[in-house]
C-alpha positions as CSV (number, residue, x, y, z in Angstrom):
1,X,-12.7,13.9,-19.8
2,X,-10.9,13.6,-16.5
3,X,-13.2,14.0,-13.6
4,X,-12.1,16.4,-10.8
5,X,-10.2,15.1,-7.8
6,X,-12.6,13.7,-5.2
7,X,-13.6,16.4,-2.7
8,X,-13.0,14.1,0.3
9,X,-9.6,12.8,-0.8
10,X,-7.6,14.5,2.0
11,X,-10.2,14.0,4.7
12,X,-10.1,10.3,4.0
13,X,-6.3,10.4,4.6
14,X,-6.8,12.2,8.0
15,X,-9.0,10.0,10.2
16,X,-9.9,12.1,13.2
17,X,-9.6,9.0,15.5
18,X,-5.8,9.5,15.2
19,X,-6.1,12.8,17.0
20,X,-8.1,12.7,20.2
21,X,-6.9,15.4,22.6
22,X,-7.2,19.2,22.3
23,X,-3.4,19.3,21.7
24,X,-3.7,16.6,19.0
25,X,-6.6,18.5,17.3
26,X,-4.4,21.6,16.9
27,X,-2.1,19.5,14.7
28,X,-5.1,18.3,12.6
29,X,-5.8,21.7,11.2
30,X,-2.2,22.3,10.1
31,X,-1.9,18.8,8.5
32,X,-5.2,19.3,6.7
33,X,-4.0,22.6,5.2
34,X,-0.7,21.0,4.2
35,X,-2.4,18.0,2.6
36,X,-4.5,20.4,0.5
37,X,-1.3,22.1,-0.6
38,X,0.2,18.7,-1.5
39,X,-2.9,17.8,-3.5
40,X,-2.8,21.1,-5.4
41,X,0.8,20.6,-6.3
42,X,0.2,17.0,-7.2
43,X,-2.5,18.0,-9.7
44,X,-0.1,20.5,-11.3
45,X,2.8,18.0,-11.5
46,X,0.6,15.5,-13.2
47,X,-0.3,17.8,-16.1
48,X,1.2,17.1,-19.5
49,X,1.2,19.3,-22.6
50,X,0.1,16.5,-24.8
51,X,-3.6,15.6,-24.3
52,X,-2.7,12.0,-25.2
53,X,-0.5,11.8,-22.2
54,X,-2.4,14.1,-19.9
55,X,-5.6,12.1,-19.6
56,X,-4.2,8.7,-18.7
57,X,-1.5,10.3,-16.4
58,X,-4.0,12.1,-14.3
59,X,-6.6,9.3,-14.3
60,X,-5.9,7.4,-11.1
61,X,-5.1,10.6,-9.1
62,X,-8.5,11.9,-10.1
63,X,-10.1,8.7,-8.8
64,X,-9.2,9.7,-5.3
65,X,-7.3,7.7,-2.7
66,X,-6.4,8.0,1.0
67,X,-3.1,9.7,0.4
68,X,-1.6,7.8,3.4
69,X,2.0,8.2,2.2
70,X,1.9,12.0,1.8
71,X,0.2,12.2,5.2
72,X,3.0,10.1,6.7
73,X,5.6,12.4,5.2
74,X,3.8,15.5,6.6
75,X,3.4,13.9,10.1
76,X,7.0,12.7,10.3
77,X,8.3,16.2,9.3
78,X,6.8,17.4,12.6
79,X,9.7,15.5,14.3
80,X,11.8,18.4,13.1
81,X,10.6,21.9,12.1
82,X,7.5,20.7,10.3
83,X,6.3,20.9,6.7
84,X,8.0,23.2,4.2
85,X,8.2,23.3,0.4
86,X,10.8,20.5,0.3
87,X,8.6,18.3,2.5
88,X,5.6,18.9,0.3
89,X,7.6,18.1,-2.8
90,X,8.8,14.9,-1.2
91,X,5.2,14.0,-0.4
92,X,4.1,14.6,-4.0
93,X,7.0,12.6,-5.4
94,X,6.2,9.7,-3.1
95,X,2.5,9.7,-4.1
96,X,3.4,10.0,-7.8
97,X,5.6,6.9,-7.4
98,X,2.8,5.0,-5.7
99,X,0.3,6.0,-8.4
100,X,2.8,4.9,-11.1
101,X,3.1,1.5,-9.4
102,X,-0.7,1.1,-9.5
103,X,-0.8,1.4,-13.3
104,X,1.7,-1.3,-13.6
105,X,0.2,-3.6,-11.0
106,X,-3.2,-3.4,-12.6
107,X,-1.8,-4.5,-16.0
108,X,0.2,-7.4,-14.5
109,X,-2.9,-8.5,-12.4
110,X,-5.3,-7.9,-15.3
111,X,-7.4,-5.9,-12.9
112,X,-10.7,-4.4,-14.1
113,X,-11.3,-1.9,-11.3
114,X,-9.1,0.5,-9.3
115,X,-10.5,2.9,-6.7
116,X,-14.1,2.2,-7.8
117,X,-13.5,3.1,-11.5
118,X,-12.4,1.0,-14.5
119,X,-8.6,0.5,-14.4
120,X,-6.5,2.5,-16.9
121,X,-5.9,-0.5,-19.2
122,X,-9.6,-1.1,-19.5
123,X,-10.2,2.6,-20.5
124,X,-7.2,2.7,-22.9
125,X,-5.0,-0.3,-23.3
126,X,-2.2,-2.2,-21.5
127,X,0.4,-0.3,-23.5
128,X,-1.1,3.1,-22.6
129,X,-1.4,2.2,-18.9
130,X,2.2,1.0,-18.7
131,X,3.4,4.2,-20.4
132,X,1.3,6.3,-18.1
133,X,3.0,4.7,-15.2
134,X,6.4,5.3,-16.7
135,X,5.5,9.0,-17.2
136,X,4.6,9.2,-13.5
137,X,7.9,7.5,-12.5
138,X,9.8,10.0,-14.6
139,X,7.9,13.0,-13.1
140,X,8.6,11.7,-9.6
141,X,12.3,11.4,-10.4
142,X,12.3,14.9,-11.8
143,X,10.8,16.2,-8.6
144,X,13.4,14.5,-6.5
145,X,16.3,15.4,-8.7
146,X,16.4,18.9,-7.2
147,X,16.3,17.7,-3.6
148,X,19.9,16.6,-3.2
149,X,22.0,13.5,-3.6
150,X,20.6,11.7,-0.6
151,X,17.0,12.0,-1.8
152,X,18.0,10.9,-5.4
153,X,19.7,7.8,-4.0
154,X,16.8,7.0,-1.7
155,X,14.3,7.3,-4.5
156,X,16.4,5.1,-6.7
157,X,16.8,2.4,-4.0
158,X,13.1,2.5,-3.3
159,X,12.2,2.1,-7.0
160,X,14.6,-0.8,-7.2
161,X,12.9,-2.5,-4.3
162,X,9.4,-1.9,-5.8
163,X,10.6,-3.6,-9.0
164,X,12.3,-6.5,-7.2
165,X,9.2,-7.1,-5.1
166,X,7.0,-7.3,-8.1
167,X,9.5,-9.5,-10.0
168,X,9.8,-12.0,-7.1
169,X,6.0,-12.1,-6.8
170,X,5.6,-12.7,-10.5
171,X,8.2,-15.4,-10.8
172,X,7.2,-17.2,-7.6
173,X,9.3,-19.1,-5.1
174,X,12.5,-20.7,-6.3
175,X,14.0,-24.0,-5.1
176,X,15.3,-23.6,-1.6
177,X,13.1,-20.6,-0.7
178,X,11.0,-20.8,2.4
179,X,7.6,-19.7,1.0
180,X,6.3,-17.7,4.0
181,X,9.6,-15.8,4.6
182,X,9.8,-15.1,0.9
183,X,6.3,-13.8,0.9
184,X,6.9,-11.4,3.8
185,X,10.0,-10.1,1.9
186,X,7.9,-9.5,-1.2
187,X,5.4,-7.4,0.9
188,X,8.3,-5.5,2.5
189,X,9.6,-4.6,-0.9
190,X,6.4,-3.9,-2.7
191,X,4.6,-2.0,0.0
192,X,6.8,-1.4,3.0
193,X,9.7,0.2,1.0
194,X,7.7,3.1,-0.3
195,X,5.9,3.8,3.0
196,X,9.2,3.8,4.9
197,X,10.6,6.2,2.3
198,X,7.6,8.5,2.8
199,X,8.3,8.6,6.5
200,X,12.0,9.0,6.2
201,X,11.8,11.9,3.7
202,X,9.5,13.8,6.1
203,X,12.2,13.7,8.8
204,X,15.0,14.4,6.3
205,X,13.4,17.6,4.8
206,X,11.7,18.6,8.0
207,X,15.1,19.0,9.7
208,X,14.7,16.1,12.1
209,X,17.5,13.9,13.5
210,X,19.1,10.9,11.9
211,X,17.9,8.9,14.9
212,X,14.3,9.8,14.3
213,X,14.7,9.2,10.6
214,X,15.9,5.6,11.3
215,X,13.0,5.0,13.7
216,X,10.3,6.1,11.3
217,X,12.0,4.2,8.4
218,X,11.7,0.9,10.4
219,X,8.2,1.9,11.5
220,X,7.1,2.6,7.9
221,X,8.3,-0.7,6.5
222,X,6.6,-2.7,9.3
223,X,3.2,-1.0,8.9
224,X,3.5,-1.6,5.2
225,X,3.8,-5.4,5.8
226,X,1.0,-5.2,8.4
227,X,-1.3,-3.4,5.9
228,X,-0.8,-6.1,3.2
229,X,-1.4,-8.9,5.7
230,X,-4.7,-7.4,6.7
231,X,-5.5,-7.1,3.0
232,X,-5.0,-10.9,2.8
233,X,-7.7,-11.3,5.4
234,X,-10.0,-8.6,4.0
235,X,-9.8,-10.3,0.6
236,X,-11.5,-13.4,2.1
237,X,-14.2,-11.5,4.0
238,X,-17.8,-12.2,2.9
239,X,-18.7,-8.6,3.8
240,X,-18.8,-6.7,0.5
241,X,-19.0,-3.4,2.4
242,X,-15.6,-4.3,3.8
243,X,-14.0,-5.4,0.6
244,X,-15.9,-3.6,-2.2
245,X,-15.6,-6.8,-4.3
246,X,-16.3,-10.5,-4.4
247,X,-14.8,-12.4,-1.5
248,X,-11.7,-14.4,-2.4
249,X,-10.7,-12.5,-5.5
250,X,-7.0,-13.3,-4.9
251,X,-7.7,-16.9,-4.0
252,X,-9.8,-17.6,-7.1
253,X,-6.9,-16.2,-9.2
254,X,-4.5,-18.5,-7.5
255,X,-2.6,-15.7,-5.7
256,X,-0.6,-17.1,-2.8
257,X,-1.5,-14.9,0.2
258,X,-0.5,-15.7,3.7
259,X,-3.7,-17.7,4.7
260,X,-3.1,-20.0,1.7
261,X,0.6,-20.4,2.4
262,X,-0.1,-21.2,6.1
263,X,-2.8,-23.8,5.0
264,X,-0.3,-25.4,2.6
265,X,2.3,-25.6,5.4
266,X,-0.2,-27.4,7.6
267,X,-1.1,-29.8,4.8
268,X,2.6,-30.6,4.2
269,X,2.9,-31.3,7.9
270,X,0.2,-34.0,7.6
271,X,-2.9,-32.0,8.7
272,X,-5.7,-34.0,7.1
273,X,-8.3,-31.1,7.3
274,X,-5.8,-28.7,5.7
275,X,-4.9,-31.3,3.0
276,X,-8.6,-31.8,2.1
277,X,-9.2,-28.0,1.8
278,X,-6.1,-27.4,-0.2
279,X,-7.1,-30.1,-2.6
280,X,-10.5,-28.5,-3.1
281,X,-8.9,-25.0,-3.5
282,X,-6.4,-26.2,-6.1
283,X,-9.2,-28.0,-8.0
284,X,-11.3,-24.8,-7.9
285,X,-8.4,-22.6,-9.1
286,X,-7.8,-25.0,-12.0
287,X,-11.5,-25.0,-12.9
288,X,-11.7,-21.2,-13.0
289,X,-8.6,-21.1,-15.1
290,X,-10.3,-23.3,-17.6
291,X,-13.4,-21.0,-17.7
292,X,-15.6,-22.1,-14.8
293,X,-17.8,-19.5,-13.1
294,X,-16.1,-17.8,-10.2
295,X,-18.8,-18.9,-7.8
296,X,-17.6,-22.5,-8.1
297,X,-15.1,-21.7,-5.3
298,X,-17.6,-20.0,-2.9
299,X,-17.5,-22.9,-0.4
300,X,-13.7,-23.0,-0.4
301,X,-13.5,-19.2,0.1
302,X,-15.8,-19.4,3.1
303,X,-13.9,-22.3,4.5
304,X,-10.6,-20.6,4.3
305,X,-12.0,-17.4,5.9
306,X,-13.3,-19.5,8.8
307,X,-10.1,-21.5,9.1
308,X,-7.6,-20.9,11.9
309,X,-4.9,-19.9,9.4
310,X,-6.8,-16.7,8.7
311,X,-6.9,-15.8,12.4
312,X,-3.2,-16.6,12.4
313,X,-2.7,-14.1,9.6
314,X,-4.5,-11.4,11.6
315,X,-2.3,-12.1,14.6
316,X,0.8,-11.9,12.4
317,X,-0.4,-8.5,11.0
318,X,-0.9,-7.3,14.6
319,X,2.6,-8.4,15.6
320,X,4.1,-6.4,12.7
321,X,2.0,-3.4,13.7
322,X,3.2,-3.8,17.4
323,X,6.8,-4.1,16.2
324,X,6.3,-0.9,14.2
325,X,5.1,1.0,17.3
326,X,8.1,-0.4,19.2
327,X,10.4,1.1,16.7
328,X,9.1,4.6,17.8
329,X,10.5,4.2,21.3
330,X,13.2,6.8,20.7
331,X,10.6,9.5,19.8
332,X,9.5,11.9,22.5
333,X,5.9,11.7,23.7
334,X,3.9,14.1,21.5
335,X,0.8,14.4,19.3
336,X,3.1,13.2,16.4
337,X,4.1,10.0,18.2
338,X,0.5,9.3,19.2
339,X,-0.7,9.8,15.7
340,X,1.9,7.3,14.4
341,X,0.9,4.8,17.0
342,X,-2.8,5.1,16.2
343,X,-2.1,4.9,12.5
344,X,-0.5,1.5,13.1
345,X,-3.6,0.4,15.1
346,X,-6.0,1.7,12.5
347,X,-4.3,-0.4,9.9
348,X,-4.9,-3.7,11.7
349,X,-8.4,-2.8,12.8
350,X,-9.7,-1.3,9.6
351,X,-12.9,-2.4,7.9
352,X,-11.9,-1.7,4.4
């Protein structure tokens, strides 16, 4: 049985710290109502006549989530005439696309948990999880198909970038690639692309100008990169309340996040301390791959979290967030602009 959607799903997506003044708070009530409408529509669009399809297709949506992308669509629509049926449909299609990508990501990463519940492939199988993701991609495309040629093209281009980002991450750096630049591009494709599309569609269907659409598109891509870079730091955090999982999950699996890439760069430049830690990390990854207990790498996880490269990663994330805010310079001062600025700040200062 699919459990009902979490009661606090939309309130999680609407942190009140983004709206501080009385004028800002007037916007909150409208956005909250609109998010509720988006959520109701999302539930309906995820229904399938076949019970075999219905249960897995609705599974991750029922597990909750912050709904940041639909929120961004709704906020950016305020740069025009505000939310309407097309804006809500765009928000639903974007969230459906995001959910679909999570099914596929969890299969590729062999993840056991997602949003605090067993991942779909654990509950069913890899094949069912992949097909559930495919169903959601198809439904998202169906929603967009009635929204005009520009929306169809944007959805297709975004889907292409999601696939390219995942492919490049899976295959790994190729000869001649600069590892850090390549990694940032993967983040831009895998995460930034969909967030930027969420923002752009809000302006498109809210009746805003092309200038504003371009600004929030750049903003969305940059906060997507910032979000993922902070995730790299959070992954190493020893605070389980912050991460909700064992520290260093990515590191123990051999995933090349920015702190590790920066450490390798230092080692290649002759930094003895970095070389020693990289040697230990590589040995630990190999040991875990051969069946050693995950805790064998606890000292290395702690050492990487304490290392300067992790502070450098935080600084890089903040720079991307600052650049995102700078992209909003063409927007007039308003509760909408303030909300977007504070959203960028909340991403780099979040605690989980």
